[in-house]
PDBQT receptor file of N, H, CA, C and O in Angstrom, charges set to zero:
ATOM      1  N   MET A   1      52.461-105.078  55.987  1.00  0.00    +0.000 N 
ATOM      2  CA  MET A   1      51.069-105.444  54.731  1.00  0.00    +0.000 C 
ATOM      3  C   MET A   1      51.796-105.073  53.306  1.00  0.00    +0.000 C 
ATOM      4  O   MET A   1      51.677-105.850  52.358  1.00  0.00    +0.000 OA
ATOM      5  N   GLN A   2      52.613-103.760  53.176  1.00  0.00    +0.000 N 
ATOM      6  H   GLN A   2      52.710-103.129  53.946  1.00  0.00    +0.000 HD
ATOM      7  CA  GLN A   2      53.041-103.264  51.888  1.00  0.00    +0.000 C 
ATOM      8  C   GLN A   2      53.674-104.294  51.119  1.00  0.00    +0.000 C 
ATOM      9  O   GLN A   2      53.656-104.285  49.888  1.00  0.00    +0.000 OA
ATOM     10  N   THR A   3      54.524-105.644  52.159  1.00  0.00    +0.000 N 
ATOM     11  H   THR A   3      54.538-105.652  53.159  1.00  0.00    +0.000 HD
ATOM     12  CA  THR A   3      55.253-106.724  51.100  1.00  0.00    +0.000 C 
ATOM     13  C   THR A   3      54.259-107.527  50.355  1.00  0.00    +0.000 C 
ATOM     14  O   THR A   3      54.228-107.785  49.152  1.00  0.00    +0.000 OA
ATOM     15  N   ALA A   4      53.468-107.865  51.287  1.00  0.00    +0.000 N 
ATOM     16  H   ALA A   4      53.493-107.655  52.265  1.00  0.00    +0.000 HD
ATOM     17  CA  ALA A   4      52.271-108.371  51.237  1.00  0.00    +0.000 C 
ATOM     18  C   ALA A   4      51.643-107.990  49.733  1.00  0.00    +0.000 C 
ATOM     19  O   ALA A   4      51.530-108.906  48.918  1.00  0.00    +0.000 OA
ATOM     20  N   ALA A   5      51.275-106.766  49.407  1.00  0.00    +0.000 N 
ATOM     21  H   ALA A   5      51.366-106.022  50.069  1.00  0.00    +0.000 HD
ATOM     22  CA  ALA A   5      50.606-106.087  48.352  1.00  0.00    +0.000 C 
ATOM     23  C   ALA A   5      51.867-106.237  47.096  1.00  0.00    +0.000 C 
ATOM     24  O   ALA A   5      51.794-106.665  45.944  1.00  0.00    +0.000 OA
ATOM     25  N   ALA A   6      52.589-105.889  47.593  1.00  0.00    +0.000 N 
ATOM     26  H   ALA A   6      52.648-105.541  48.529  1.00  0.00    +0.000 HD
ATOM     27  CA  ALA A   6      53.746-106.300  46.648  1.00  0.00    +0.000 C 
ATOM     28  C   ALA A   6      53.974-107.614  46.113  1.00  0.00    +0.000 C 
ATOM     29  O   ALA A   6      54.707-107.584  45.125  1.00  0.00    +0.000 OA
ATOM     30  N   LEU A   7      53.633-108.604  46.403  1.00  0.00    +0.000 N 
ATOM     31  H   LEU A   7      53.037-108.629  47.206  1.00  0.00    +0.000 HD
ATOM     32  CA  LEU A   7      54.143-109.978  46.443  1.00  0.00    +0.000 C 
ATOM     33  C   LEU A   7      52.657-110.177  45.302  1.00  0.00    +0.000 C 
ATOM     34  O   LEU A   7      52.612-110.422  44.096  1.00  0.00    +0.000 OA
ATOM     35  N   SER A   8      51.660-109.962  46.236  1.00  0.00    +0.000 N 
ATOM     36  H   SER A   8      51.697-109.763  47.215  1.00  0.00    +0.000 HD
ATOM     37  CA  SER A   8      50.092-110.042  45.481  1.00  0.00    +0.000 C 
ATOM     38  C   SER A   8      50.423-109.350  43.886  1.00  0.00    +0.000 C 
ATOM     39  O   SER A   8      50.658-110.034  42.890  1.00  0.00    +0.000 OA
ATOM     40  N   THR A   9      50.392-108.265  43.910  1.00  0.00    +0.000 N 
ATOM     41  H   THR A   9      50.202-107.710  44.719  1.00  0.00    +0.000 HD
ATOM     42  CA  THR A   9      50.841-107.900  42.560  1.00  0.00    +0.000 C 
ATOM     43  C   THR A   9      51.987-108.369  41.283  1.00  0.00    +0.000 C 
ATOM     44  O   THR A   9      52.002-108.212  40.062  1.00  0.00    +0.000 OA
ATOM     45  N   ALA A  10      52.931-109.040  42.309  1.00  0.00    +0.000 N 
ATOM     46  H   ALA A  10      52.918-109.167  43.301  1.00  0.00    +0.000 HD
ATOM     47  CA  ALA A  10      53.746-109.382  41.435  1.00  0.00    +0.000 C 
ATOM     48  C   ALA A  10      53.726-110.854  40.695  1.00  0.00    +0.000 C 
ATOM     49  O   ALA A  10      54.217-111.284  39.651  1.00  0.00    +0.000 OA
ATOM     50  N   ILE A  11      52.757-111.526  41.954  1.00  0.00    +0.000 N 
ATOM     51  H   ILE A  11      52.358-111.176  42.802  1.00  0.00    +0.000 HD
ATOM     52  CA  ILE A  11      51.814-112.578  41.118  1.00  0.00    +0.000 C 
ATOM     53  C   ILE A  11      50.888-112.609  39.885  1.00  0.00    +0.000 C 
ATOM     54  O   ILE A  11      50.676-113.362  38.935  1.00  0.00    +0.000 OA
ATOM     55  N   THR A  12      50.460-111.487  40.335  1.00  0.00    +0.000 N 
ATOM     56  H   THR A  12      50.632-110.875  41.107  1.00  0.00    +0.000 HD
ATOM     57  CA  THR A  12      49.172-111.333  39.168  1.00  0.00    +0.000 C 
ATOM     58  C   THR A  12      49.931-110.684  38.655  1.00  0.00    +0.000 C 
ATOM     59  O   THR A  12      48.989-109.904  38.516  1.00  0.00    +0.000 OA
ATOM     60  N   LYS A  13      51.027-110.014  38.045  1.00  0.00    +0.000 N 
ATOM     61  H   LYS A  13      51.793-110.647  38.158  1.00  0.00    +0.000 HD
ATOM     62  CA  LYS A  13      51.458-109.940  37.073  1.00  0.00    +0.000 C 
ATOM     63  C   LYS A  13      51.885-111.424  36.526  1.00  0.00    +0.000 C 
ATOM     64  O   LYS A  13      51.075-111.831  35.694  1.00  0.00    +0.000 OA
ATOM     65  N   LYS A  14      52.382-111.843  36.648  1.00  0.00    +0.000 N 
ATOM     66  H   LYS A  14      53.040-111.512  37.325  1.00  0.00    +0.000 HD
ATOM     67  CA  LYS A  14      53.362-112.894  36.292  1.00  0.00    +0.000 C 
ATOM     68  C   LYS A  14      52.286-113.333  35.614  1.00  0.00    +0.000 C 
ATOM     69  O   LYS A  14      52.442-113.427  34.397  1.00  0.00    +0.000 OA
ATOM     70  N   ALA A  15      50.902-113.723  36.201  1.00  0.00    +0.000 N 
ATOM     71  H   ALA A  15      50.775-113.647  37.190  1.00  0.00    +0.000 HD
ATOM     72  CA  ALA A  15      49.847-115.116  35.348  1.00  0.00    +0.000 C 
ATOM     73  C   ALA A  15      49.425-113.888  34.373  1.00  0.00    +0.000 C 
ATOM     74  O   ALA A  15      49.605-114.155  33.185  1.00  0.00    +0.000 OA
ATOM     75  N   MET A  16      48.872-112.529  34.649  1.00  0.00    +0.000 N 
ATOM     76  H   MET A  16      48.725-112.312  35.614  1.00  0.00    +0.000 HD
ATOM     77  CA  MET A  16      48.746-112.007  33.307  1.00  0.00    +0.000 C 
ATOM     78  C   MET A  16      49.750-111.875  32.146  1.00  0.00    +0.000 C 
ATOM     79  O   MET A  16      49.564-111.195  31.137  1.00  0.00    +0.000 OA
ATOM     80  N   ASP A  17      50.760-112.564  32.406  1.00  0.00    +0.000 N 
ATOM     81  H   ASP A  17      50.911-113.116  33.226  1.00  0.00    +0.000 HD
ATOM     82  CA  ASP A  17      51.797-112.350  31.277  1.00  0.00    +0.000 C 
ATOM     83  C   ASP A  17      52.071-113.509  30.969  1.00  0.00    +0.000 C 
ATOM     84  O   ASP A  17      52.309-113.742  29.784  1.00  0.00    +0.000 OA
ATOM     85  N   THR A  18      52.125-114.678  32.035  1.00  0.00    +0.000 N 
ATOM     86  H   THR A  18      51.932-114.488  32.998  1.00  0.00    +0.000 HD
ATOM     87  CA  THR A  18      51.595-115.837  31.275  1.00  0.00    +0.000 C 
ATOM     88  C   THR A  18      50.587-115.952  30.952  1.00  0.00    +0.000 C 
ATOM     89  O   THR A  18      50.749-117.129  30.629  1.00  0.00    +0.000 OA
ATOM     90  N   GLY A  19      49.054-115.684  30.601  1.00  0.00    +0.000 N 
ATOM     91  H   GLY A  19      48.922-114.728  30.864  1.00  0.00    +0.000 HD
ATOM     92  CA  GLY A  19      48.130-115.717  30.262  1.00  0.00    +0.000 C 
ATOM     93  C   GLY A  19      48.440-115.106  28.759  1.00  0.00    +0.000 C 
ATOM     94  O   GLY A  19      48.150-115.851  27.823  1.00  0.00    +0.000 OA
ATOM     95  N   LYS A  20      49.011-113.803  28.444  1.00  0.00    +0.000 N 
ATOM     96  H   LYS A  20      49.247-113.197  29.204  1.00  0.00    +0.000 HD
ATOM     97  CA  LYS A  20      49.292-113.180  27.594  1.00  0.00    +0.000 C 
ATOM     98  C   LYS A  20      50.131-113.963  26.407  1.00  0.00    +0.000 C 
ATOM     99  O   LYS A  20      49.869-113.775  25.218  1.00  0.00    +0.000 OA
ATOM    100  N   GLU A  21      51.230-114.915  26.882  1.00  0.00    +0.000 N 
ATOM    101  H   GLU A  21      51.443-115.068  27.847  1.00  0.00    +0.000 HD
ATOM    102  CA  GLU A  21      52.040-115.538  26.168  1.00  0.00    +0.000 C 
ATOM    103  C   GLU A  21      51.123-116.831  25.654  1.00  0.00    +0.000 C 
ATOM    104  O   GLU A  21      51.137-117.265  24.502  1.00  0.00    +0.000 OA
ATOM    105  N   ASN A  22      50.277-117.382  26.814  1.00  0.00    +0.000 N 
ATOM    106  H   ASN A  22      50.265-117.029  27.749  1.00  0.00    +0.000 HD
ATOM    107  CA  ASN A  22      49.527-118.742  26.189  1.00  0.00    +0.000 C 
ATOM    108  C   ASN A  22      48.127-117.962  25.050  1.00  0.00    +0.000 C 
ATOM    109  O   ASN A  22      47.547-118.837  24.408  1.00  0.00    +0.000 OA
ATOM    110  N   ALA A  23      47.836-117.160  24.904  1.00  0.00    +0.000 N 
ATOM    111  H   ALA A  23      48.308-116.449  25.425  1.00  0.00    +0.000 HD
ATOM    112  CA  ALA A  23      47.341-116.981  24.274  1.00  0.00    +0.000 C 
ATOM    113  C   ALA A  23      47.940-116.792  22.861  1.00  0.00    +0.000 C 
ATOM    114  O   ALA A  23      47.529-117.611  22.039  1.00  0.00    +0.000 OA
ATOM    115  N   ALA A  24      48.550-116.164  22.554  1.00  0.00    +0.000 N 
ATOM    116  H   ALA A  24      48.884-115.499  23.222  1.00  0.00    +0.000 HD
ATOM    117  CA  ALA A  24      49.651-116.029  21.770  1.00  0.00    +0.000 C 
ATOM    118  C   ALA A  24      50.065-117.204  21.182  1.00  0.00    +0.000 C 
ATOM    119  O   ALA A  24      50.098-117.379  19.964  1.00  0.00    +0.000 OA
ATOM    120  N   ASN A  25      50.412-118.091  22.094  1.00  0.00    +0.000 N 
ATOM    121  H   ASN A  25      50.385-117.949  23.084  1.00  0.00    +0.000 HD
ATOM    122  CA  ASN A  25      50.630-119.549  21.376  1.00  0.00    +0.000 C 
ATOM    123  C   ASN A  25      49.613-120.168  20.404  1.00  0.00    +0.000 C 
ATOM    124  O   ASN A  25      49.780-120.507  19.232  1.00  0.00    +0.000 OA
ATOM    125  N   ILE A  26      48.488-120.233  21.199  1.00  0.00    +0.000 N 
ATOM    126  H   ILE A  26      48.352-119.957  22.150  1.00  0.00    +0.000 HD
ATOM    127  CA  ILE A  26      47.351-120.633  20.971  1.00  0.00    +0.000 C 
ATOM    128  C   ILE A  26      46.755-119.857  19.586  1.00  0.00    +0.000 C 
ATOM    129  O   ILE A  26      45.817-120.386  18.990  1.00  0.00    +0.000 OA
ATOM    130  N   ILE A  27      47.309-118.637  19.117  1.00  0.00    +0.000 N 
ATOM    131  H   ILE A  27      48.071-118.207  19.602  1.00  0.00    +0.000 HD
ATOM    132  CA  ILE A  27      46.520-118.125  18.254  1.00  0.00    +0.000 C 
ATOM    133  C   ILE A  27      47.694-118.838  17.033  1.00  0.00    +0.000 C 
ATOM    134  O   ILE A  27      47.297-119.299  15.963  1.00  0.00    +0.000 OA
ATOM    135  N   GLN A  28      48.709-118.820  17.317  1.00  0.00    +0.000 N 
ATOM    136  H   GLN A  28      49.032-118.445  18.187  1.00  0.00    +0.000 HD
ATOM    137  CA  GLN A  28      50.439-119.353  15.781  1.00  0.00    +0.000 C 
ATOM    138  C   GLN A  28      49.443-120.207  15.662  1.00  0.00    +0.000 C 
ATOM    139  O   GLN A  28      48.620-120.180  14.747  1.00  0.00    +0.000 OA
ATOM    140  N   ASP A  29      49.469-121.139  16.731  1.00  0.00    +0.000 N 
ATOM    141  H   ASP A  29      50.137-121.161  17.475  1.00  0.00    +0.000 HD
ATOM    142  CA  ASP A  29      49.035-122.700  16.793  1.00  0.00    +0.000 C 
ATOM    143  C   ASP A  29      47.896-122.670  15.742  1.00  0.00    +0.000 C 
ATOM    144  O   ASP A  29      48.005-123.327  14.706  1.00  0.00    +0.000 OA
ATOM    145  N   MET A  30      46.950-122.013  15.967  1.00  0.00    +0.000 N 
ATOM    146  H   MET A  30      46.861-121.479  16.808  1.00  0.00    +0.000 HD
ATOM    147  CA  MET A  30      45.440-122.018  14.969  1.00  0.00    +0.000 C 
ATOM    148  C   MET A  30      46.008-121.458  13.772  1.00  0.00    +0.000 C 
ATOM    149  O   MET A  30      45.080-121.596  12.975  1.00  0.00    +0.000 OA
ATOM    150  N   ARG A  31      46.698-121.060  13.316  1.00  0.00    +0.000 N 
ATOM    151  H   ARG A  31      47.452-120.948  13.963  1.00  0.00    +0.000 HD
ATOM    152  CA  ARG A  31      47.404-120.333  12.414  1.00  0.00    +0.000 C 
ATOM    153  C   ARG A  31      47.892-121.389  11.735  1.00  0.00    +0.000 C 
ATOM    154  O   ARG A  31      47.445-121.594  10.607  1.00  0.00    +0.000 OA
ATOM    155  N   ALA A  32      48.807-122.182  12.235  1.00  0.00    +0.000 N 
ATOM    156  H   ALA A  32      49.170-122.015  13.152  1.00  0.00    +0.000 HD
ATOM    157  CA  ALA A  32      49.568-123.215  11.321  1.00  0.00    +0.000 C 
ATOM    158  C   ALA A  32      48.852-124.595  11.365  1.00  0.00    +0.000 C 
ATOM    159  O   ALA A  32      49.278-125.665  10.929  1.00  0.00    +0.000 OA
ATOM    160  N   MET A  33      47.761-124.358  11.942  1.00  0.00    +0.000 N 
ATOM    161  H   MET A  33      47.415-123.490  12.297  1.00  0.00    +0.000 HD
ATOM    162  CA  MET A  33      47.459-125.974  11.283  1.00  0.00    +0.000 C 
ATOM    163  C   MET A  33      45.998-125.583  10.964  1.00  0.00    +0.000 C 
ATOM    164  O   MET A  33      45.177-126.392  11.396  1.00  0.00    +0.000 OA
ATOM    165  N   GLU A  34      45.331-124.170  10.086  1.00  0.00    +0.000 N 
ATOM    166  H   GLU A  34      45.998-123.512   9.735  1.00  0.00    +0.000 HD
ATOM    167  CA  GLU A  34      44.736-123.864   9.329  1.00  0.00    +0.000 C 
ATOM    168  C   GLU A  34      45.502-123.413   8.170  1.00  0.00    +0.000 C 
ATOM    169  O   GLU A  34      44.975-122.752   7.275  1.00  0.00    +0.000 OA
ATOM    170  N   LEU A  35      47.014-123.831   8.159  1.00  0.00    +0.000 N 
ATOM    171  H   LEU A  35      47.442-124.369   8.886  1.00  0.00    +0.000 HD
ATOM    172  CA  LEU A  35      47.914-123.723   6.864  1.00  0.00    +0.000 C 
ATOM    173  C   LEU A  35      48.143-125.208   6.538  1.00  0.00    +0.000 C 
ATOM    174  O   LEU A  35      48.371-125.489   5.362  1.00  0.00    +0.000 OA
ATOM    175  N   SER A  36      48.109-126.104   7.381  1.00  0.00    +0.000 N 
ATOM    176  H   SER A  36      47.923-125.875   8.337  1.00  0.00    +0.000 HD
ATOM    177  CA  SER A  36      48.215-127.404   7.276  1.00  0.00    +0.000 C 
ATOM    178  C   SER A  36      47.334-128.058   6.649  1.00  0.00    +0.000 C 
ATOM    179  O   SER A  36      47.659-128.924   5.836  1.00  0.00    +0.000 OA
ATOM    180  N   VAL A  37      45.883-127.713   6.955  1.00  0.00    +0.000 N 
ATOM    181  H   VAL A  37      45.620-127.009   7.615  1.00  0.00    +0.000 HD
ATOM    182  CA  VAL A  37      44.896-128.098   6.625  1.00  0.00    +0.000 C 
ATOM    183  C   VAL A  37      44.494-127.718   5.308  1.00  0.00    +0.000 C 
ATOM    184  O   VAL A  37      43.994-128.545   4.546  1.00  0.00    +0.000 OA
ATOM    185  N   ASN A  38      44.726-126.202   4.899  1.00  0.00    +0.000 N 
ATOM    186  H   ASN A  38      45.133-125.531   5.518  1.00  0.00    +0.000 HD
ATOM    187  CA  ASN A  38      43.956-125.695   4.144  1.00  0.00    +0.000 C 
ATOM    188  C   ASN A  38      45.383-124.927   3.526  1.00  0.00    +0.000 C 
ATOM    189  O   ASN A  38      45.456-123.723   3.770  1.00  0.00    +0.000 OA
ATOM    190  N   PRO A  39      46.274-125.413   2.912  1.00  0.00    +0.000 N 
ATOM    191  CA  PRO A  39      47.362-124.557   2.537  1.00  0.00    +0.000 C 
ATOM    192  C   PRO A  39      47.444-123.122   1.236  1.00  0.00    +0.000 C 
ATOM    193  O   PRO A  39      48.286-122.226   1.180  1.00  0.00    +0.000 OA
ATOM    194  N   ASN A  40      46.582-123.294   0.578  1.00  0.00    +0.000 N 
ATOM    195  H   ASN A  40      45.898-124.021   0.623  1.00  0.00    +0.000 HD
ATOM    196  CA  ASN A  40      46.245-121.944  -0.256  1.00  0.00    +0.000 C 
ATOM    197  C   ASN A  40      45.331-121.466   0.388  1.00  0.00    +0.000 C 
ATOM    198  O   ASN A  40      44.708-120.679  -0.324  1.00  0.00    +0.000 OA
ATOM    199  N   VAL A  41      44.803-121.560   1.684  1.00  0.00    +0.000 N 
ATOM    200  H   VAL A  41      45.309-122.199   2.263  1.00  0.00    +0.000 HD
ATOM    201  CA  VAL A  41      43.561-120.407   2.222  1.00  0.00    +0.000 C 
ATOM    202  C   VAL A  41      44.810-119.455   3.128  1.00  0.00    +0.000 C 
ATOM    203  O   VAL A  41      45.713-119.833   3.874  1.00  0.00    +0.000 OA
ATOM    204  N   GLY A  42      44.308-117.827   2.591  1.00  0.00    +0.000 N 
ATOM    205  H   GLY A  42      43.575-117.519   1.985  1.00  0.00    +0.000 HD
ATOM    206  CA  GLY A  42      45.616-116.892   3.713  1.00  0.00    +0.000 C 
ATOM    207  C   GLY A  42      46.625-116.803   2.740  1.00  0.00    +0.000 C 
ATOM    208  O   GLY A  42      47.020-115.687   2.404  1.00  0.00    +0.000 OA
ATOM    209  N   SER A  43      47.217-118.077   2.113  1.00  0.00    +0.000 N 
ATOM    210  H   SER A  43      46.895-118.984   2.386  1.00  0.00    +0.000 HD
ATOM    211  CA  SER A  43      48.348-117.491   1.726  1.00  0.00    +0.000 C 
ATOM    212  C   SER A  43      48.591-116.154   0.843  1.00  0.00    +0.000 C 
ATOM    213  O   SER A  43      49.349-115.191   0.957  1.00  0.00    +0.000 OA
ATOM    214  N   LYS A  44      47.398-116.616  -0.279  1.00  0.00    +0.000 N 
ATOM    215  H   LYS A  44      46.782-117.399  -0.372  1.00  0.00    +0.000 HD
ATOM    216  CA  LYS A  44      47.160-115.708  -1.295  1.00  0.00    +0.000 C 
ATOM    217  C   LYS A  44      45.970-115.648  -1.927  1.00  0.00    +0.000 C 
ATOM    218  O   LYS A  44      45.107-116.466  -2.244  1.00  0.00    +0.000 OA
ATOM    219  N   PHE A  45      46.133-114.466  -2.036  1.00  0.00    +0.000 N 
ATOM    220  H   PHE A  45      46.834-113.802  -1.778  1.00  0.00    +0.000 HD
ATOM    221  CA  PHE A  45      44.374-114.279  -2.593  1.00  0.00    +0.000 C 
ATOM    222  C   PHE A  45      44.495-113.728  -4.093  1.00  0.00    +0.000 C 
ATOM    223  O   PHE A  45      45.359-112.903  -4.389  1.00  0.00    +0.000 OA
ATOM    224  N   ASP A  46      43.791-114.117  -4.804  1.00  0.00    +0.000 N 
ATOM    225  H   ASP A  46      43.090-114.788  -4.564  1.00  0.00    +0.000 HD
ATOM    226  CA  ASP A  46      44.081-114.434  -5.861  1.00  0.00    +0.000 C 
ATOM    227  C   ASP A  46      42.550-114.462  -6.495  1.00  0.00    +0.000 C 
ATOM    228  O   ASP A  46      42.077-115.565  -6.765  1.00  0.00    +0.000 OA
ATOM    229  N   MET A  47      41.871-113.425  -6.705  1.00  0.00    +0.000 N 
ATOM    230  H   MET A  47      42.256-112.528  -6.485  1.00  0.00    +0.000 HD
ATOM    231  CA  MET A  47      40.552-113.051  -7.428  1.00  0.00    +0.000 C 
ATOM    232  C   MET A  47      40.441-112.982  -8.340  1.00  0.00    +0.000 C 
ATOM    233  O   MET A  47      41.446-112.480  -8.844  1.00  0.00    +0.000 OA
ATOM    234  N   ARG A  48      39.264-113.350  -9.448  1.00  0.00    +0.000 N 
ATOM    235  H   ARG A  48      38.448-113.758  -9.039  1.00  0.00    +0.000 HD
ATOM    236  CA  ARG A  48      38.915-113.640 -10.920  1.00  0.00    +0.000 C 
ATOM    237  C   ARG A  48      37.329-113.353 -10.864  1.00  0.00    +0.000 C 
ATOM    238  O   ARG A  48      36.562-113.780 -10.001  1.00  0.00    +0.000 OA
ATOM    239  N   ILE A  49      37.016-112.583 -11.909  1.00  0.00    +0.000 N 
ATOM    240  H   ILE A  49      37.638-112.236 -12.611  1.00  0.00    +0.000 HD
ATOM    241  CA  ILE A  49      35.736-112.256 -12.385  1.00  0.00    +0.000 C 
ATOM    242  C   ILE A  49      35.444-112.829 -13.622  1.00  0.00    +0.000 C 
ATOM    243  O   ILE A  49      34.354-112.624 -14.155  1.00  0.00    +0.000 OA
TER     244      ILE A  49
């Protein structure tokens, strides 16, 4: 019984780690796409009044 619980915990932990990695990659890709479409947006902020 303990082996099954340990296995289940290990699988869940691996799934959570994979999900976090995928989310980080998606965010990184979104930032790269934003800069490729609008290279001036977010790279520098120069405000004049």
